[in-house]
PDB file of N, CA, C and O in Angstrom:
ATOM      1  N   UNK A   1     187.900 170.841  84.103  1.00  0.00           N
ATOM      2  CA  UNK A   1     187.531 170.428  83.982  1.00  0.00           C
ATOM      3  C   UNK A   1     186.459 170.094  84.327  1.00  0.00           C
ATOM      4  O   UNK A   1     186.355 169.730  85.498  1.00  0.00           O
ATOM      5  N   UNK A   2     185.373 170.086  83.548  1.00  0.00           N
ATOM      6  CA  UNK A   2     183.928 169.774  83.237  1.00  0.00           C
ATOM      7  C   UNK A   2     183.333 168.029  83.020  1.00  0.00           C
ATOM      8  O   UNK A   2     183.407 167.282  82.045  1.00  0.00           O
ATOM      9  N   UNK A   3     182.937 167.897  83.945  1.00  0.00           N
ATOM     10  CA  UNK A   3     182.196 166.581  82.784  1.00  0.00           C
ATOM     11  C   UNK A   3     179.956 167.441  82.874  1.00  0.00           C
ATOM     12  O   UNK A   3     179.348 167.781  83.889  1.00  0.00           O
ATOM     13  N   UNK A   4     179.515 167.467  81.575  1.00  0.00           N
ATOM     14  CA  UNK A   4     178.302 168.438  80.377  1.00  0.00           C
ATOM     15  C   UNK A   4     177.417 167.820  80.218  1.00  0.00           C
ATOM     16  O   UNK A   4     177.160 167.848  79.015  1.00  0.00           O
ATOM     17  N   UNK A   5     176.640 167.147  80.813  1.00  0.00           N
ATOM     18  CA  UNK A   5     175.625 166.013  79.989  1.00  0.00           C
ATOM     19  C   UNK A   5     174.894 167.004  79.796  1.00  0.00           C
ATOM     20  O   UNK A   5     174.835 167.977  80.548  1.00  0.00           O
ATOM     21  N   UNK A   6     174.011 166.788  78.346  1.00  0.00           N
ATOM     22  CA  UNK A   6     173.402 167.689  77.265  1.00  0.00           C
ATOM     23  C   UNK A   6     171.903 166.304  77.697  1.00  0.00           C
ATOM     24  O   UNK A   6     172.138 165.177  77.261  1.00  0.00           O
ATOM     25  N   UNK A   7     170.718 166.465  78.381  1.00  0.00           N
ATOM     26  CA  UNK A   7     169.622 165.882  78.037  1.00  0.00           C
ATOM     27  C   UNK A   7     169.115 165.937  76.790  1.00  0.00           C
ATOM     28  O   UNK A   7     169.314 167.023  76.247  1.00  0.00           O
ATOM     29  N   UNK A   8     168.178 164.668  75.763  1.00  0.00           N
ATOM     30  CA  UNK A   8     168.294 164.740  74.703  1.00  0.00           C
ATOM     31  C   UNK A   8     167.193 165.222  73.935  1.00  0.00           C
ATOM     32  O   UNK A   8     166.312 164.375  73.794  1.00  0.00           O
ATOM     33  N   UNK A   9     166.916 166.615  73.253  1.00  0.00           N
ATOM     34  CA  UNK A   9     166.481 166.656  73.308  1.00  0.00           C
ATOM     35  C   UNK A   9     166.653 168.777  72.941  1.00  0.00           C
ATOM     36  O   UNK A   9     166.042 169.531  72.183  1.00  0.00           O
ATOM     37  N   UNK A  10     168.036 169.036  74.169  1.00  0.00           N
ATOM     38  CA  UNK A  10     168.120 169.851  74.614  1.00  0.00           C
ATOM     39  C   UNK A  10     169.180 170.921  73.526  1.00  0.00           C
ATOM     40  O   UNK A  10     170.276 170.717  73.004  1.00  0.00           O
ATOM     41  N   UNK A  11     168.065 172.316  73.510  1.00  0.00           N
ATOM     42  CA  UNK A  11     169.345 172.823  72.695  1.00  0.00           C
ATOM     43  C   UNK A  11     169.663 174.088  73.317  1.00  0.00           C
ATOM     44  O   UNK A  11     168.941 175.083  73.384  1.00  0.00           O
ATOM     45  N   UNK A  12     171.398 173.851  73.976  1.00  0.00           N
ATOM     46  CA  UNK A  12     171.889 175.796  74.571  1.00  0.00           C
ATOM     47  C   UNK A  12     171.969 176.553  74.101  1.00  0.00           C
ATOM     48  O   UNK A  12     172.358 176.290  72.963  1.00  0.00           O
ATOM     49  N   UNK A  13     171.735 178.205  74.357  1.00  0.00           N
ATOM     50  CA  UNK A  13     171.701 179.128  73.983  1.00  0.00           C
ATOM     51  C   UNK A  13     173.163 179.353  73.151  1.00  0.00           C
ATOM     52  O   UNK A  13     174.175 178.690  73.381  1.00  0.00           O
ATOM     53  N   UNK A  14     173.068 180.336  72.221  1.00  0.00           N
ATOM     54  CA  UNK A  14     173.700 181.089  71.616  1.00  0.00           C
ATOM     55  C   UNK A  14     174.697 181.438  72.370  1.00  0.00           C
ATOM     56  O   UNK A  14     174.205 182.379  72.994  1.00  0.00           O
ATOM     57  N   UNK A  15     176.068 181.286  72.843  1.00  0.00           N
ATOM     58  CA  UNK A  15     176.784 181.881  72.881  1.00  0.00           C
ATOM     59  C   UNK A  15     178.379 181.507  72.966  1.00  0.00           C
ATOM     60  O   UNK A  15     178.636 180.517  72.281  1.00  0.00           O
ATOM     61  N   UNK A  16     179.526 182.076  73.655  1.00  0.00           N
ATOM     62  CA  UNK A  16     180.972 181.510  73.520  1.00  0.00           C
ATOM     63  C   UNK A  16     181.589 181.876  74.073  1.00  0.00           C
ATOM     64  O   UNK A  16     181.395 182.973  74.596  1.00  0.00           O
ATOM     65  N   UNK A  17     182.945 180.995  74.320  1.00  0.00           N
ATOM     66  CA  UNK A  17     183.848 180.761  75.736  1.00  0.00           C
ATOM     67  C   UNK A  17     185.391 181.495  75.029  1.00  0.00           C
ATOM     68  O   UNK A  17     186.299 181.352  74.210  1.00  0.00           O
ATOM     69  N   UNK A  18     184.811 182.344  76.083  1.00  0.00           N
ATOM     70  CA  UNK A  18     186.972 183.295  75.412  1.00  0.00           C
ATOM     71  C   UNK A  18     188.400 182.698  76.035  1.00  0.00           C
ATOM     72  O   UNK A  18     189.451 183.298  76.257  1.00  0.00           O
ATOM     73  N   UNK A  19     188.058 181.320  76.232  1.00  0.00           N
ATOM     74  CA  UNK A  19     189.558 180.774  76.151  1.00  0.00           C
ATOM     75  C   UNK A  19     190.103 179.555  75.447  1.00  0.00           C
ATOM     76  O   UNK A  19     190.905 180.107  74.692  1.00  0.00           O
ATOM     77  N   UNK A  20     190.157 178.855  75.309  1.00  0.00           N
ATOM     78  CA  UNK A  20     190.629 178.303  74.491  1.00  0.00           C
ATOM     79  C   UNK A  20     189.812 176.687  75.167  1.00  0.00           C
ATOM     80  O   UNK A  20     189.361 177.002  76.269  1.00  0.00           O
ATOM     81  N   UNK A  21     189.474 175.046  74.864  1.00  0.00           N
ATOM     82  CA  UNK A  21     188.711 174.066  75.852  1.00  0.00           C
ATOM     83  C   UNK A  21     189.365 173.565  74.153  1.00  0.00           C
ATOM     84  O   UNK A  21     189.692 173.970  73.037  1.00  0.00           O
ATOM     85  N   UNK A  22     189.206 172.238  75.153  1.00  0.00           N
ATOM     86  CA  UNK A  22     189.000 170.439  73.690  1.00  0.00           C
ATOM     87  C   UNK A  22     188.356 169.672  75.877  1.00  0.00           C
ATOM     88  O   UNK A  22     188.219 170.024  77.049  1.00  0.00           O
ATOM     89  N   UNK A  23     188.218 168.397  74.822  1.00  0.00           N
ATOM     90  CA  UNK A  23     187.308 167.698  74.758  1.00  0.00           C
ATOM     91  C   UNK A  23     186.590 166.588  74.188  1.00  0.00           C
ATOM     92  O   UNK A  23     186.651 166.670  72.961  1.00  0.00           O
ATOM     93  N   UNK A  24     185.940 165.590  74.567  1.00  0.00           N
ATOM     94  CA  UNK A  24     185.100 164.665  74.731  1.00  0.00           C
ATOM     95  C   UNK A  24     184.381 164.181  74.807  1.00  0.00           C
ATOM     96  O   UNK A  24     184.097 163.634  75.873  1.00  0.00           O
ATOM     97  N   UNK A  25     183.454 164.052  73.454  1.00  0.00           N
ATOM     98  CA  UNK A  25     182.100 163.138  74.122  1.00  0.00           C
ATOM     99  C   UNK A  25     181.936 162.119  73.783  1.00  0.00           C
ATOM    100  O   UNK A  25     181.855 161.573  72.683  1.00  0.00           O
ATOM    101  N   UNK A  26     181.831 161.563  75.618  1.00  0.00           N
ATOM    102  CA  UNK A  26     181.624 160.374  75.624  1.00  0.00           C
ATOM    103  C   UNK A  26     180.418 159.629  75.642  1.00  0.00           C
ATOM    104  O   UNK A  26     180.334 158.527  76.184  1.00  0.00           O
ATOM    105  N   UNK A  27     179.379 160.265  75.000  1.00  0.00           N
ATOM    106  CA  UNK A  27     178.003 158.971  75.418  1.00  0.00           C
ATOM    107  C   UNK A  27     177.161 160.208  74.420  1.00  0.00           C
ATOM    108  O   UNK A  27     176.890 161.334  74.837  1.00  0.00           O
ATOM    109  N   UNK A  28     176.757 159.564  72.689  1.00  0.00           N
ATOM    110  CA  UNK A  28     175.137 160.117  72.680  1.00  0.00           C
ATOM    111  C   UNK A  28     176.128 160.867  71.455  1.00  0.00           C
ATOM    112  O   UNK A  28     177.206 160.468  71.014  1.00  0.00           O
ATOM    113  N   UNK A  29     174.946 162.721  70.898  1.00  0.00           N
ATOM    114  CA  UNK A  29     175.408 162.831  70.204  1.00  0.00           C
ATOM    115  C   UNK A  29     175.232 164.266  70.338  1.00  0.00           C
ATOM    116  O   UNK A  29     174.587 164.743  71.272  1.00  0.00           O
ATOM    117  N   UNK A  30     175.977 165.215  69.119  1.00  0.00           N
ATOM    118  CA  UNK A  30     175.868 166.319  69.698  1.00  0.00           C
ATOM    119  C   UNK A  30     175.477 167.360  68.217  1.00  0.00           C
ATOM    120  O   UNK A  30     175.902 166.917  67.150  1.00  0.00           O
ATOM    121  N   UNK A  31     174.752 168.593  68.184  1.00  0.00           N
ATOM    122  CA  UNK A  31     175.178 168.858  66.882  1.00  0.00           C
ATOM    123  C   UNK A  31     175.604 170.524  67.265  1.00  0.00           C
ATOM    124  O   UNK A  31     174.806 171.225  67.888  1.00  0.00           O
ATOM    125  N   UNK A  32     176.886 171.028  66.835  1.00  0.00           N
ATOM    126  CA  UNK A  32     176.928 172.113  67.112  1.00  0.00           C
ATOM    127  C   UNK A  32     176.756 173.326  65.968  1.00  0.00           C
ATOM    128  O   UNK A  32     177.267 172.981  64.902  1.00  0.00           O
ATOM    129  N   UNK A  33     176.306 174.337  65.940  1.00  0.00           N
ATOM    130  CA  UNK A  33     175.967 174.932  64.881  1.00  0.00           C
ATOM    131  C   UNK A  33     176.349 176.860  65.346  1.00  0.00           C
ATOM    132  O   UNK A  33     175.559 177.642  65.874  1.00  0.00           O
ATOM    133  N   UNK A  34     177.683 177.116  64.945  1.00  0.00           N
ATOM    134  CA  UNK A  34     177.806 178.436  64.503  1.00  0.00           C
ATOM    135  C   UNK A  34     177.711 179.661  63.707  1.00  0.00           C
ATOM    136  O   UNK A  34     177.651 179.858  62.494  1.00  0.00           O
ATOM    137  N   UNK A  35     177.714 180.327  64.594  1.00  0.00           N
ATOM    138  CA  UNK A  35     176.800 181.830  64.458  1.00  0.00           C
ATOM    139  C   UNK A  35     176.010 182.074  62.807  1.00  0.00           C
ATOM    140  O   UNK A  35     174.884 182.492  62.539  1.00  0.00           O
ATOM    141  N   UNK A  36     177.513 181.463  61.609  1.00  0.00           N
ATOM    142  CA  UNK A  36     177.221 181.990  60.828  1.00  0.00           C
ATOM    143  C   UNK A  36     176.494 180.372  59.528  1.00  0.00           C
ATOM    144  O   UNK A  36     176.724 180.151  58.339  1.00  0.00           O
ATOM    145  N   UNK A  37     175.769 179.745  60.391  1.00  0.00           N
ATOM    146  CA  UNK A  37     175.011 177.926  59.832  1.00  0.00           C
ATOM    147  C   UNK A  37     176.150 177.224  59.923  1.00  0.00           C
ATOM    148  O   UNK A  37     175.848 176.031  59.944  1.00  0.00           O
ATOM    149  N   UNK A  38     178.020 177.469  60.026  1.00  0.00           N
ATOM    150  CA  UNK A  38     178.099 175.942  60.242  1.00  0.00           C
ATOM    151  C   UNK A  38     178.482 174.836  60.949  1.00  0.00           C
ATOM    152  O   UNK A  38     179.206 175.060  61.919  1.00  0.00           O
ATOM    153  N   UNK A  39     178.270 174.028  60.783  1.00  0.00           N
ATOM    154  CA  UNK A  39     177.340 172.227  61.286  1.00  0.00           C
ATOM    155  C   UNK A  39     178.462 171.371  61.633  1.00  0.00           C
ATOM    156  O   UNK A  39     179.352 170.819  60.986  1.00  0.00           O
ATOM    157  N   UNK A  40     178.157 171.434  62.784  1.00  0.00           N
ATOM    158  CA  UNK A  40     179.477 170.044  63.073  1.00  0.00           C
ATOM    159  C   UNK A  40     178.497 168.825  64.560  1.00  0.00           C
ATOM    160  O   UNK A  40     178.301 168.780  65.774  1.00  0.00           O
ATOM    161  N   UNK A  41     178.211 168.108  63.332  1.00  0.00           N
ATOM    162  CA  UNK A  41     177.449 166.931  64.116  1.00  0.00           C
ATOM    163  C   UNK A  41     178.797 166.000  64.779  1.00  0.00           C
ATOM    164  O   UNK A  41     179.922 165.672  64.404  1.00  0.00           O
ATOM    165  N   UNK A  42     178.226 165.873  65.576  1.00  0.00           N
ATOM    166  CA  UNK A  42     179.176 165.148  66.754  1.00  0.00           C
ATOM    167  C   UNK A  42     178.848 163.947  67.306  1.00  0.00           C
ATOM    168  O   UNK A  42     177.684 163.944  67.706  1.00  0.00           O
ATOM    169  N   UNK A  43     179.859 162.189  67.601  1.00  0.00           N
ATOM    170  CA  UNK A  43     178.961 161.422  68.153  1.00  0.00           C
ATOM    171  C   UNK A  43     179.848 160.592  68.349  1.00  0.00           C
ATOM    172  O   UNK A  43     180.811 160.388  67.610  1.00  0.00           O
ATOM    173  N   UNK A  44     179.448 159.728  69.951  1.00  0.00           N
ATOM    174  CA  UNK A  44     180.746 159.119  71.240  1.00  0.00           C
ATOM    175  C   UNK A  44     181.707 158.659  70.784  1.00  0.00           C
ATOM    176  O   UNK A  44     181.702 157.676  70.042  1.00  0.00           O
ATOM    177  N   UNK A  45     182.775 159.321  71.162  1.00  0.00           N
ATOM    178  CA  UNK A  45     184.719 158.624  70.985  1.00  0.00           C
ATOM    179  C   UNK A  45     184.774 160.194  70.077  1.00  0.00           C
ATOM    180  O   UNK A  45     185.980 160.434  70.016  1.00  0.00           O
ATOM    181  N   UNK A  46     183.933 161.470  69.281  1.00  0.00           N
ATOM    182  CA  UNK A  46     184.367 162.305  68.745  1.00  0.00           C
ATOM    183  C   UNK A  46     185.245 163.223  69.466  1.00  0.00           C
ATOM    184  O   UNK A  46     185.134 163.063  70.681  1.00  0.00           O
ATOM    185  N   UNK A  47     186.061 164.109  69.141  1.00  0.00           N
ATOM    186  CA  UNK A  47     187.766 164.761  70.022  1.00  0.00           C
ATOM    187  C   UNK A  47     186.922 165.889  70.150  1.00  0.00           C
ATOM    188  O   UNK A  47     185.993 165.524  69.430  1.00  0.00           O
ATOM    189  N   UNK A  48     186.408 167.688  70.826  1.00  0.00           N
ATOM    190  CA  UNK A  48     185.841 168.425  70.517  1.00  0.00           C
ATOM    191  C   UNK A  48     186.676 169.600  71.274  1.00  0.00           C
ATOM    192  O   UNK A  48     186.865 169.908  72.450  1.00  0.00           O
ATOM    193  N   UNK A  49     187.212 170.265  69.581  1.00  0.00           N
ATOM    194  CA  UNK A  49     187.731 171.888  70.059  1.00  0.00           C
ATOM    195  C   UNK A  49     187.005 172.541  69.858  1.00  0.00           C
ATOM    196  O   UNK A  49     186.548 172.491  68.717  1.00  0.00           O
ATOM    197  N   UNK A  50     186.162 174.049  71.275  1.00  0.00           N
ATOM    198  CA  UNK A  50     185.497 174.421  70.669  1.00  0.00           C
ATOM    199  C   UNK A  50     185.919 176.087  70.062  1.00  0.00           C
ATOM    200  O   UNK A  50     187.049 176.506  69.813  1.00  0.00           O
ATOM    201  N   UNK A  51     185.147 176.516  69.988  1.00  0.00           N
ATOM    202  CA  UNK A  51     185.268 177.655  69.179  1.00  0.00           C
ATOM    203  C   UNK A  51     185.764 178.409  70.220  1.00  0.00           C
ATOM    204  O   UNK A  51     185.546 178.098  71.391  1.00  0.00           O
ATOM    205  N   UNK A  52     186.582 179.625  69.814  1.00  0.00           N
ATOM    206  CA  UNK A  52     186.642 180.498  70.651  1.00  0.00           C
ATOM    207  C   UNK A  52     186.423 182.157  70.154  1.00  0.00           C
ATOM    208  O   UNK A  52     187.097 182.858  69.399  1.00  0.00           O
ATOM    209  N   UNK A  53     185.333 182.401  70.830  1.00  0.00           N
ATOM    210  CA  UNK A  53     185.755 184.300  70.381  1.00  0.00           C
ATOM    211  C   UNK A  53     184.948 183.824  69.199  1.00  0.00           C
ATOM    212  O   UNK A  53     185.696 183.523  68.268  1.00  0.00           O
ATOM    213  N   UNK A  54     183.786 183.670  68.952  1.00  0.00           N
ATOM    214  CA  UNK A  54     183.276 182.522  68.151  1.00  0.00           C
ATOM    215  C   UNK A  54     181.615 182.608  68.661  1.00  0.00           C
ATOM    216  O   UNK A  54     181.335 181.410  68.690  1.00  0.00           O
ATOM    217  N   UNK A  55     180.712 183.143  68.961  1.00  0.00           N
ATOM    218  CA  UNK A  55     179.575 182.584  69.046  1.00  0.00           C
ATOM    219  C   UNK A  55     178.897 181.624  68.184  1.00  0.00           C
ATOM    220  O   UNK A  55     178.818 181.884  66.983  1.00  0.00           O
ATOM    221  N   UNK A  56     178.061 179.823  68.957  1.00  0.00           N
ATOM    222  CA  UNK A  56     177.855 179.261  68.348  1.00  0.00           C
ATOM    223  C   UNK A  56     176.740 178.107  69.713  1.00  0.00           C
ATOM    224  O   UNK A  56     177.086 178.256  70.885  1.00  0.00           O
ATOM    225  N   UNK A  57     176.025 177.502  69.551  1.00  0.00           N
ATOM    226  CA  UNK A  57     175.015 176.072  70.273  1.00  0.00           C
ATOM    227  C   UNK A  57     175.379 175.468  69.538  1.00  0.00           C
ATOM    228  O   UNK A  57     175.763 175.625  68.379  1.00  0.00           O
ATOM    229  N   UNK A  58     175.226 174.284  70.535  1.00  0.00           N
ATOM    230  CA  UNK A  58     174.313 172.744  70.419  1.00  0.00           C
ATOM    231  C   UNK A  58     173.500 172.666  70.686  1.00  0.00           C
ATOM    232  O   UNK A  58     172.986 173.265  71.631  1.00  0.00           O
ATOM    233  N   UNK A  59     173.075 172.001  70.077  1.00  0.00           N
ATOM    234  CA  UNK A  59     171.650 170.893  70.443  1.00  0.00           C
ATOM    235  C   UNK A  59     172.333 169.044  70.411  1.00  0.00           C
ATOM    236  O   UNK A  59     173.169 168.432  69.747  1.00  0.00           O
ATOM    237  N   UNK A  60     170.995 168.602  72.009  1.00  0.00           N
ATOM    238  CA  UNK A  60     171.408 167.163  71.500  1.00  0.00           C
ATOM    239  C   UNK A  60     170.505 166.629  70.454  1.00  0.00           C
ATOM    240  O   UNK A  60     169.356 167.011  70.676  1.00  0.00           O
ATOM    241  N   UNK A  61     170.606 165.803  69.277  1.00  0.00           N
ATOM    242  CA  UNK A  61     169.752 165.607  68.598  1.00  0.00           C
ATOM    243  C   UNK A  61     169.719 164.192  68.957  1.00  0.00           C
ATOM    244  O   UNK A  61     169.947 163.481  67.978  1.00  0.00           O
ATOM    245  N   UNK A  62     169.536 163.629  69.910  1.00  0.00           N
ATOM    246  CA  UNK A  62     170.012 161.727  69.407  1.00  0.00           C
ATOM    247  C   UNK A  62     168.963 161.749  70.485  1.00  0.00           C
ATOM    248  O   UNK A  62     168.481 162.841  70.787  1.00  0.00           O
ATOM    249  N   UNK A  63     168.629 160.847  70.992  1.00  0.00           N
ATOM    250  CA  UNK A  63     168.162 159.518  71.902  1.00  0.00           C
ATOM    251  C   UNK A  63     168.578 159.800  73.122  1.00  0.00           C
ATOM    252  O   UNK A  63     167.839 160.072  74.068  1.00  0.00           O
ATOM    253  N   UNK A  64     169.809 159.746  73.144  1.00  0.00           N
ATOM    254  CA  UNK A  64     170.138 159.388  75.173  1.00  0.00           C
ATOM    255  C   UNK A  64     170.885 161.104  74.920  1.00  0.00           C
ATOM    256  O   UNK A  64     171.032 161.957  74.045  1.00  0.00           O
ATOM    257  N   UNK A  65     171.295 160.738  76.877  1.00  0.00           N
ATOM    258  CA  UNK A  65     172.121 161.670  76.861  1.00  0.00           C
ATOM    259  C   UNK A  65     173.532 162.058  76.127  1.00  0.00           C
ATOM    260  O   UNK A  65     174.064 161.099  75.568  1.00  0.00           O
ATOM    261  N   UNK A  66     174.216 163.287  76.038  1.00  0.00           N
ATOM    262  CA  UNK A  66     175.050 164.084  75.916  1.00  0.00           C
ATOM    263  C   UNK A  66     176.194 164.242  76.906  1.00  0.00           C
ATOM    264  O   UNK A  66     176.338 165.252  77.595  1.00  0.00           O
ATOM    265  N   UNK A  67     177.074 163.086  76.939  1.00  0.00           N
ATOM    266  CA  UNK A  67     178.189 163.512  78.122  1.00  0.00           C
ATOM    267  C   UNK A  67     179.355 164.621  77.788  1.00  0.00           C
ATOM    268  O   UNK A  67     179.197 165.001  76.628  1.00  0.00           O
ATOM    269  N   UNK A  68     180.452 165.253  78.406  1.00  0.00           N
ATOM    270  CA  UNK A  68     180.952 165.690  77.734  1.00  0.00           C
ATOM    271  C   UNK A  68     182.173 166.120  78.526  1.00  0.00           C
ATOM    272  O   UNK A  68     182.283 167.035  79.341  1.00  0.00           O
ATOM    273  N   UNK A  69     182.916 165.382  78.162  1.00  0.00           N
ATOM    274  CA  UNK A  69     184.503 165.847  79.095  1.00  0.00           C
ATOM    275  C   UNK A  69     185.367 166.534  78.960  1.00  0.00           C
ATOM    276  O   UNK A  69     186.199 166.166  78.131  1.00  0.00           O
ATOM    277  N   UNK A  70     185.593 167.731  79.618  1.00  0.00           N
ATOM    278  CA  UNK A  70     186.080 168.945  78.599  1.00  0.00           C
ATOM    279  C   UNK A  70     186.530 169.625  79.470  1.00  0.00           C
ATOM    280  O   UNK A  70     186.073 169.607  80.612  1.00  0.00           O
ATOM    281  N   UNK A  71     187.556 170.389  79.086  1.00  0.00           N
ATOM    282  CA  UNK A  71     188.836 171.066  79.710  1.00  0.00           C
ATOM    283  C   UNK A  71     189.044 172.301  79.575  1.00  0.00           C
ATOM    284  O   UNK A  71     189.066 172.465  78.355  1.00  0.00           O
ATOM    285  N   UNK A  72     189.329 173.963  80.419  1.00  0.00           N
ATOM    286  CA  UNK A  72     189.392 174.441  80.018  1.00  0.00           C
ATOM    287  C   UNK A  72     190.238 175.183  79.981  1.00  0.00           C
ATOM    288  O   UNK A  72     190.180 175.268  81.207  1.00  0.00           O
ATOM    289  N   UNK A  73     191.522 176.270  79.578  1.00  0.00           N
ATOM    290  CA  UNK A  73     192.961 176.621  79.894  1.00  0.00           C
ATOM    291  C   UNK A  73     192.744 178.014  80.264  1.00  0.00           C
ATOM    292  O   UNK A  73     193.668 178.814  80.121  1.00  0.00           O
ATOM    293  N   UNK A  74     191.330 178.478  80.843  1.00  0.00           N
ATOM    294  CA  UNK A  74     191.308 180.398  81.197  1.00  0.00           C
ATOM    295  C   UNK A  74     192.052 180.771  82.610  1.00  0.00           C
ATOM    296  O   UNK A  74     192.947 180.056  83.062  1.00  0.00           O
ATOM    297  N   UNK A  75     191.549 182.070  83.321  1.00  0.00           N
ATOM    298  CA  UNK A  75     191.957 182.180  84.718  1.00  0.00           C
ATOM    299  C   UNK A  75     191.213 182.013  85.490  1.00  0.00           C
ATOM    300  O   UNK A  75     190.059 182.438  85.459  1.00  0.00           O
ATOM    301  N   UNK A  76     191.983 180.999  86.822  1.00  0.00           N
ATOM    302  CA  UNK A  76     190.655 181.402  88.339  1.00  0.00           C
ATOM    303  C   UNK A  76     189.967 183.327  87.881  1.00  0.00           C
ATOM    304  O   UNK A  76     190.434 184.383  87.453  1.00  0.00           O
ATOM    305  N   UNK A  77     188.492 182.710  88.385  1.00  0.00           N
ATOM    306  CA  UNK A  77     188.002 184.166  88.777  1.00  0.00           C
ATOM    307  C   UNK A  77     187.186 184.768  86.886  1.00  0.00           C
ATOM    308  O   UNK A  77     186.287 185.601  86.772  1.00  0.00           O
ATOM    309  N   UNK A  78     187.752 184.155  85.926  1.00  0.00           N
ATOM    310  CA  UNK A  78     187.339 184.630  84.835  1.00  0.00           C
ATOM    311  C   UNK A  78     186.257 183.868  84.235  1.00  0.00           C
ATOM    312  O   UNK A  78     186.338 182.722  84.675  1.00  0.00           O
ATOM    313  N   UNK A  79     185.036 184.013  83.230  1.00  0.00           N
ATOM    314  CA  UNK A  79     183.864 183.001  82.714  1.00  0.00           C
ATOM    315  C   UNK A  79     184.446 182.741  81.793  1.00  0.00           C
ATOM    316  O   UNK A  79     184.901 183.467  80.909  1.00  0.00           O
ATOM    317  N   UNK A  80     184.506 180.563  82.078  1.00  0.00           N
ATOM    318  CA  UNK A  80     185.182 179.801  80.265  1.00  0.00           C
ATOM    319  C   UNK A  80     183.427 180.278  79.903  1.00  0.00           C
ATOM    320  O   UNK A  80     183.511 181.358  80.487  1.00  0.00           O
ATOM    321  N   UNK A  81     182.753 180.269  79.666  1.00  0.00           N
ATOM    322  CA  UNK A  81     181.085 180.660  78.245  1.00  0.00           C
ATOM    323  C   UNK A  81     180.459 181.978  79.258  1.00  0.00           C
ATOM    324  O   UNK A  81     180.425 182.283  80.450  1.00  0.00           O
ATOM    325  N   UNK A  82     179.997 182.521  77.905  1.00  0.00           N
ATOM    326  CA  UNK A  82     179.283 184.242  78.066  1.00  0.00           C
ATOM    327  C   UNK A  82     177.838 183.691  76.989  1.00  0.00           C
ATOM    328  O   UNK A  82     177.708 183.382  75.804  1.00  0.00           O
ATOM    329  N   UNK A  83     177.023 183.787  78.079  1.00  0.00           N
ATOM    330  CA  UNK A  83     176.415 183.959  76.489  1.00  0.00           C
ATOM    331  C   UNK A  83     175.592 185.185  75.873  1.00  0.00           C
ATOM    332  O   UNK A  83     175.007 186.117  76.425  1.00  0.00           O
ATOM    333  N   UNK A  84     175.729 184.907  74.779  1.00  0.00           N
ATOM    334  CA  UNK A  84     175.438 185.944  73.496  1.00  0.00           C
ATOM    335  C   UNK A  84     173.709 186.503  74.022  1.00  0.00           C
ATOM    336  O   UNK A  84     172.789 185.831  74.487  1.00  0.00           O
ATOM    337  N   UNK A  85     173.810 188.383  73.628  1.00  0.00           N
ATOM    338  CA  UNK A  85     172.346 188.808  73.658  1.00  0.00           C
ATOM    339  C   UNK A  85     171.197 188.133  72.573  1.00  0.00           C
ATOM    340  O   UNK A  85     171.427 188.034  71.368  1.00  0.00           O
ATOM    341  N   UNK A  86     170.267 187.808  73.044  1.00  0.00           N
ATOM    342  CA  UNK A  86     169.408 188.060  72.131  1.00  0.00           C
ATOM    343  C   UNK A  86     168.698 188.030  71.118  1.00  0.00           C
ATOM    344  O   UNK A  86     167.725 188.746  71.351  1.00  0.00           O
ATOM    345  N   UNK A  87     168.622 187.527  69.942  1.00  0.00           N
ATOM    346  CA  UNK A  87     168.628 187.990  69.374  1.00  0.00           C
ATOM    347  C   UNK A  87     167.913 189.735  68.601  1.00  0.00           C
ATOM    348  O   UNK A  87     166.766 189.725  68.155  1.00  0.00           O
ATOM    349  N   UNK A  88     168.746 191.035  68.558  1.00  0.00           N
ATOM    350  CA  UNK A  88     167.436 192.017  68.607  1.00  0.00           C
ATOM    351  C   UNK A  88     167.516 193.150  69.007  1.00  0.00           C
ATOM    352  O   UNK A  88     166.994 194.207  68.650  1.00  0.00           O
ATOM    353  N   UNK A  89     168.948 192.581  70.607  1.00  0.00           N
ATOM    354  CA  UNK A  89     168.978 193.630  71.473  1.00  0.00           C
ATOM    355  C   UNK A  89     170.263 193.643  71.350  1.00  0.00           C
ATOM    356  O   UNK A  89     171.042 192.756  71.001  1.00  0.00           O
ATOM    357  N   UNK A  90     170.460 194.931  71.727  1.00  0.00           N
ATOM    358  CA  UNK A  90     171.635 195.708  71.174  1.00  0.00           C
ATOM    359  C   UNK A  90     172.630 194.437  72.254  1.00  0.00           C
ATOM    360  O   UNK A  90     172.194 193.511  72.938  1.00  0.00           O
ATOM    361  N   UNK A  91     174.448 195.018  71.961  1.00  0.00           N
ATOM    362  CA  UNK A  91     175.395 194.337  72.249  1.00  0.00           C
ATOM    363  C   UNK A  91     175.933 195.361  74.372  1.00  0.00           C
ATOM    364  O   UNK A  91     176.884 194.946  75.034  1.00  0.00           O
TER     365      UNK A  91
END
């Protein structure tokens, strides 16, 4: 389980999760954008079930820190988040 704080205005890098994960946005707001352009606006109290193996990123488009409590169902020693290569670079 992780407690994640994202400052206002911060855009996270494009990434994906190779494991199932779920949680709750406990404070603030967060906009999640999928690689294909799908958008999901979250506000405090909303549940989060993140996309598995689908590139996406989040941005705190609010005025206060976004705080998330997340639970990841992974395997010890294996990553729970994988950064996507920068645009234009080979995978």
